[in-house]
C-alpha positions in Angstrom: -1.5 44.8 -4.1 -2.3 47.9 -6.1 1.3 48.2 -7.3 1.3 44.8 -8.7 -1.9 45.5 -10.5 -0.3 48.5 -11.9 2.6 46.5 -13.1 0.4 44.1 -15.0 -1.3 47.1 -16.7 2.0 48.5 -17.8 2.6 45.2 -19.6 -0.7 45.5 -21.4 -1.0 49.2 -22.1 2.5 50.4 -22.6 3.7 47.7 -25.1 2.6 45.5 -27.8 1.2 42.4 -26.1 3.1 39.2 -25.5 1.8 35.9 -26.8 2.5 32.2 -26.4 1.0 28.9 -27.5 -0.1 25.8 -25.6 2.1 24.4 -22.8 4.1 22.0 -25.0 5.0 25.0 -27.3 6.1 27.7 -24.9 9.6 26.6 -25.3 9.3 25.6 -28.9 12.6 25.8 -30.9 13.3 28.4 -33.5 11.7 27.6 -36.9 8.9 25.5 -35.3 5.4 25.3 -36.8 1.9 25.8 -35.5 -0.7 23.7 -37.4 1.6 23.5 -40.4 2.4 27.2 -40.4 6.1 28.0 -40.2 7.0 30.4 -37.5 9.8 33.0 -37.7 12.8 33.0 -35.5 12.5 34.7 -32.1 14.5 37.8 -31.3 15.1 40.0 -28.3 12.6 42.7 -27.7 14.0 46.2 -28.3 11.9 47.7 -25.6 13.0 48.7 -22.1 10.3 46.4 -20.6 7.9 43.8 -21.9 7.9 41.3 -24.7 6.3 42.1 -28.0 3.6 40.7 -30.2 3.6 42.0 -33.7 1.0 41.9 -36.5 1.8 41.5 -40.2 -0.3 41.4 -43.3 -0.2 38.9 -46.2 2.7 40.9 -47.7 4.7 40.9 -44.5 3.9 44.6 -43.8 3.4 45.7 -40.3 -0.1 46.2 -39.0 -0.2 48.9 -36.3 -3.9 49.3 -35.6 -7.0 47.1 -35.1 -8.8 46.0 -38.2 -11.9 47.1 -39.9 -13.9 43.9 -40.4 -17.2 43.8 -38.4 -18.1 40.4 -37.1 -21.6 39.0 -37.6 -21.2 37.6 -34.0 -18.9 39.9 -32.1 -19.2 37.8 -28.9 -18.0 34.6 -30.6 -15.3 36.3 -32.5 -13.8 38.4 -29.7 -10.7 37.5 -27.8 -11.3 37.4 -24.0 -11.0 40.7 -22.1 -7.8 39.5 -20.4 -5.4 36.6 -20.2 -2.1 35.6 -18.6 1.1 35.7 -20.7 4.9 35.8 -20.5 5.6 39.5 -20.1 9.0 40.3 -18.5 12.5 39.0 -18.6 14.3 39.0 -15.3 16.1 42.3 -16.1 12.9 43.9 -17.3 11.0 42.8 -14.2 13.8 44.2 -12.0 13.7 47.5 -13.8 9.9 47.8 -13.4 10.0 47.0 -9.7 12.9 49.2 -9.0 10.8 52.1 -10.4 7.8 51.1 -8.3 10.0 50.9 -5.1 11.4 54.3 -5.8 8.0 56.0 -5.6 6.7 57.6 -2.4 3.2 56.1 -2.5 3.8 52.5 -1.5 4.3 52.0 2.2 7.6 50.8 3.5 5.9 47.7 4.8 4.5 47.0 1.4 7.9 47.5 -0.3 9.5 45.2 2.2 7.0 42.4 1.6 7.1 42.8 -2.2 10.9 42.6 -2.2 10.6 39.2 -0.6 8.7 38.0 -3.6 11.6 38.6 -6.0 14.6 37.5 -4.0 15.4 33.9 -3.4 17.4 34.3 -0.2 15.2 35.8 2.6 17.0 38.3 4.6 19.3 39.6 1.8 18.7 42.8 -0.1 17.1 41.9 -3.4 19.4 44.3 -5.4 22.5 42.5 -4.0 21.3 38.9 -4.5 22.6 37.5 -7.8 19.5 35.2 -7.9 17.0 38.0 -7.3 14.3 38.3 -9.9 15.7 34.9 -11.2 18.5 36.8 -12.9 20.6 33.7 -12.9 17.9 32.0 -15.1 17.9 34.7 -17.8 16.9 33.1 -21.1 15.3 30.2 -19.3 11.9 31.7 -18.4 9.8 34.7 -18.0 7.7 36.6 -15.4 4.0 36.1 -16.3 1.4 38.8 -15.6 -2.3 39.4 -16.3 -2.6 41.3 -19.6 -5.8 43.3 -20.5 -7.0 43.0 -24.1 -5.9 46.4 -25.6 -8.8 46.4 -28.0 -11.3 46.0 -25.2 -10.2 48.3 -22.4 -13.6 49.7 -21.9 -14.8 46.4 -20.6 -14.2 46.3 -16.8 -13.5 42.6 -17.1 -10.2 43.6 -18.8 -8.8 44.3 -15.4 -9.8 40.9 -13.9 -6.4 39.2 -14.6 -4.6 41.9 -12.7 -6.7 41.2 -9.6 -4.7 38.0 -8.9 -2.5 38.7 -5.9 0.0 36.0 -6.9 1.0 37.7 -10.1 3.6 38.1 -11.5 4.5 34.4 -11.7 7.9 33.2 -12.6 7.6 30.4 -15.2 10.5 28.5 -16.7 10.3 27.8 -20.4 8.3 24.6 -21.0 6.6 24.6 -17.6 2.9 25.0 -17.3 2.2 28.4 -15.8 0.3 28.3 -12.4 -2.5 30.5 -13.7 -6.3 29.8 -13.4 -7.4 27.0 -15.7 -7.9 28.1 -19.3 -6.6 31.6 -18.7 -3.2 31.3 -20.2 -2.7 32.7 -23.7 -3.4 30.0 -26.3 -3.7 29.5 -30.0 -7.4 30.2 -30.1 -6.9 33.6 -28.4 -3.9 34.3 -30.7 -6.0 33.6 -33.8 -8.8 35.8 -32.6 -6.3 38.6 -32.0 -5.0 38.1 -35.6 -8.6 38.2 -36.9 -9.2 41.4 -35.0 -6.3 43.0 -37.0 -7.6 42.2 -40.5 -7.7 45.2 -42.7 -10.0 45.2 -45.7 -8.9 47.8 -48.3 -11.4 50.4 -49.5 -13.4 48.8 -52.3 -15.1 50.6 -55.2 -18.2 49.2 -56.9 -18.0 48.7 -60.7 -21.2 49.5 -62.4 -22.7 49.9 -65.9 -24.1 52.4 -66.7 -21.2 54.0 -64.9 -22.6 57.6 -64.7 -26.4 57.6 -65.0 -28.9 54.7 -64.8 -32.3 54.7 -66.5 -35.7 53.7 -65.1 -36.6 50.1 -65.9 -33.2 49.3 -67.4 -30.8 47.1 -65.3 -27.7 48.5 -63.8 -24.9 45.8 -63.6 -22.8 45.6 -60.5 -19.6 43.7 -60.1 -16.2 43.5 -58.3 -13.0 42.6 -60.2 -10.3 40.4 -58.6 -8.0 43.3 -58.2 -10.6 45.2 -56.1 -11.8 42.4 -53.8 -9.5 39.6 -52.8 -8.5 37.6 -49.7 -6.5 39.4 -46.9 -4.6 37.9 -44.0 -3.2 39.0 -40.6 -0.6 37.1 -38.6 0.1 37.5 -34.9 3.6 36.5 -33.9 5.3 36.3 -30.5 8.8 37.8 -30.4 10.6 36.3 -27.4 13.9 34.4 -26.9 13.1 30.7 -26.8 9.4 31.1 -27.6 8.3 31.2 -31.2 4.6 31.2 -31.9 2.3 32.5 -34.7 -1.3 32.2 -35.9 -2.9 33.6 -39.1 -6.4 34.7 -39.8 -7.5 35.0 -43.4 -10.7 36.8 -44.7 -12.1 35.7 -48.1 -15.0 37.5 -49.8 -18.0 35.2 -50.3 -20.9 37.4 -51.3 -22.2 41.0 -51.7 -25.5 42.3 -50.6 -26.8 45.3 -52.5 -28.8 48.1 -50.9 -30.0 50.3 -53.8 -30.8 53.3 -51.6 -34.5 53.2 -52.3 -37.4 50.8 -51.9 -38.4 51.5 -55.5 -36.0 49.1 -57.1 -35.5 45.4 -58.0 -32.3 43.8 -56.8 -30.6 40.8 -58.5 -30.5 38.0 -57.6 -33.8 38.0 -55.6 -32.0 36.9 -52.5 -30.0 40.2 -52.6 -26.8 38.3 -52.2 -24.4 38.0 -55.1 -22.2 35.0 -54.5 -18.4 34.9 -55.3 -17.5 33.3 -58.5 -14.9 30.5 -58.7 -12.3 32.9 -60.0 -12.7 35.2 -57.0 -14.8 37.9 -58.7 -18.3 38.8 -57.6 -20.9 39.6 -60.2 -20.2 39.8 -63.9 -18.6 42.6 -65.8 -20.9 44.3 -68.3 -20.3 43.5 -72.0 -21.6 45.4 -75.1 -25.1 44.0 -75.9 -26.0 43.2 -72.3 -28.1 46.4 -71.8 -31.4 44.6 -71.7 -30.3 41.4 -70.1 -30.9 40.5 -66.5 -27.6 40.9 -64.6 -26.5 38.1 -62.2 -25.7 40.9 -59.8 -27.3 44.3 -60.1 -30.4 46.5 -59.7 -33.2 48.0 -61.7 -34.5 51.3 -60.5 -38.3 51.8 -60.9 -38.4 55.6 -60.3 -36.1 58.5 -61.2 -34.0 60.1 -58.5 -35.8 63.3 -58.5 -34.5 64.4 -55.1 -30.9 63.7 -55.8 -28.9 60.6 -56.7 -29.6 57.3 -54.9 -26.8 56.0 -52.7 -26.0 52.4 -53.6 -24.3 50.5 -50.9 -22.7 47.1 -51.2 -22.0 45.1 -48.0 -19.4 42.4 -48.5 -19.4 39.2 -46.5 -16.0 37.7 -45.6 -15.4 34.1 -44.5 -12.8 34.1 -41.7 -10.5 31.1 -41.5 -7.4 30.5 -39.3 -4.4 28.3 -39.0 -5.7 26.8 -35.7 -7.3 23.5 -36.5 -10.9 23.2 -35.6 -11.4 26.9 -34.9 -14.4 28.3 -36.7 -14.9 32.1 -36.5 -18.1 33.9 -37.5 -18.2 35.7 -40.9 -17.2 39.3 -41.1 -18.8 42.2 -43.0 -17.3 45.3 -44.6 -19.2 48.0 -46.6 -17.7 49.1 -49.9 -17.5 52.8 -50.6 -21.1 53.9 -51.5 -21.8 54.8 -55.1 -23.8 57.8 -56.1 -26.4 56.7 -58.7 -28.5 59.4 -60.6 -31.4 57.7 -62.2 -33.2 59.3 -65.3 -36.6 58.6 -66.8 -36.7 58.6 -70.6 -39.9 60.2 -71.9 -41.4 58.8 -75.1 -43.9 60.5 -77.4 -46.4 58.5 -79.5 -48.9 59.6 -82.0 -52.3 58.1 -82.6 
């Protein structure tokens, strides 16, 4: 069955992956909703083979690469290494198998047996049978295959779905696919895939003093709303007759400051600056605040005699989804490090 395994991998590696929702939603009408979220209309895939999943951000822009948020619990946040999903239309399936059958490597016995799978009238040549590959049911169903998670191909388990000798399966829209229990693509997997495509923009720390800090005087640290704000990713299935989408949103909740040296006092004592109700983190410095204790900041206790300290701010993001009851672990993302030279002011007294 090596060629059928190869076919499943073509679906997962050569194309954006297909997705669908629970059984009652596989044939959901155009304009349906998932947990209150409106889903876009389905369209035909423009590819030669395979059905697409596309990722978009909160502004509707295309996301073309995995995200940059690191989960605090990668095992709980990750989508499974493989799943079963609607992958080929009848015409796409035929084109794929015609290519496989044209190769020299499969034996003629294997080719003959595999052709029997795709024609509905034994004894007739599949390419002459109008019902072969379920061509007469175009638009009424899909061929389902095992699909490896494209973000986790290093895991050998990503190939497990393609080890099923019964794939591909023909599944009519609305029918429950005859795949192993719990292995069909579902809203939870879809939401986790969306979360894996969240992109946090590079974030710069605002500080005062902005250029040089002074020993035993506080340095204020904050993030304005325009520099740190919620971001979203939506995973959408594009297939005729099947419309499904799930969204994951990351919202900043706190910042943990690493001053770059043990010789420093961080504020607050916990080291975590919580988000304010208006979405900012920390408080912007105002004239007259120089000697006040900042709600978020650091006081350096020694000068940076060997070069500036590297202040790093690690931001914690709460991940929510449109799938009811799904709790994903928080994510973290480090803001661009800030170079902080620290001076020591010498005083001279007379006595």
